N, C-alpha and C positions, 0 to 999 in steps of 0.2 A: 894824403898822397896816394896815388894809384900805383900799384905794383905790377911788374911783368906777369906774375902769376895770376893776378886778377884779370888782366887782359887776355891771357891764354884761356882761362876758365870761361870767360864770357864769350870769347870767339868760338870755343867748342860748343857751348850751349846754343849759340846762334848758327852753328854749322857753317862758319866762315873760315876759309883757309887763309891765315895770315902768316907770312914767313918771318917778318921782323916785328915782333910784338913791342919792342922798345920804341919804335917809330910812332906808335899810337898813344903812348903814355902822356905826352904833352897835350895832344888833342883832347883826350878824355879828361885830363886834369883841368884844362881850360873850360870845358863844358861844365864840369862840376862846380868850378868857381863861379861861373855864370848863374848856375842854378842857386847857389848860395846867395847871390845878389838878388835874384828874383824872390827867394824865400824871405829875405829881410825887408823887401818892399812892403809898405803898408798903404792903405787908402784912408787912413785916419784924417789926414789933412784935406782930403777931397770931399767936397759937398756933393752928395748924390741926390738929385731931385727926381721925384716921381710924381706922376699925375694920377690922381685918384678918379676913377670913373664909376659912377653908381651903376649897379646892375640893371636898373630900369632903362638906362640909355643904350644898353647893348641890344643887338638884334635877337630876335627869337630864333631858336634852332628849329629847322624844319627838315623832316625826312622826305627826300625826293628819291623814289626808287629808280634804279638804272636797269633797264632790261637787256642791254647789249652785253657783249663780252669785253670786259675792260682791257684784257691783255691785247686784243686786236687793235685798240686805240693807241698803243704805245709805239713810239718810233723804233725802228730797227727790229721789228717783230718778224721772226722767221719760224714758221711751223709751230713748234711747241716751246720755243725759247726766245729770249730777248737778248740781242747782241749788245754787249757793253762796250764802251769806248776803250781803245788800247791804253794801257798804262806804260809809262816809260820811266 
């Protein structure tokens, strides 16, 4: 069982301002129960198939020198940095 003190402690560590800690106890407890279900799941009954490929059938590695500036080939390149997409 998750306690109010644990929620308060974790929220302080994460620097999250939570006014009502009791509201989050059920949510966290549900998540922990779900993690317990995932921990108990096994793949013993599942048959995992793999395909073995001999090394002789793989292509040979070749070094091909690149004379240009790689950063200039990137999308969203501006000056000395690359603009990353917005995170929401």
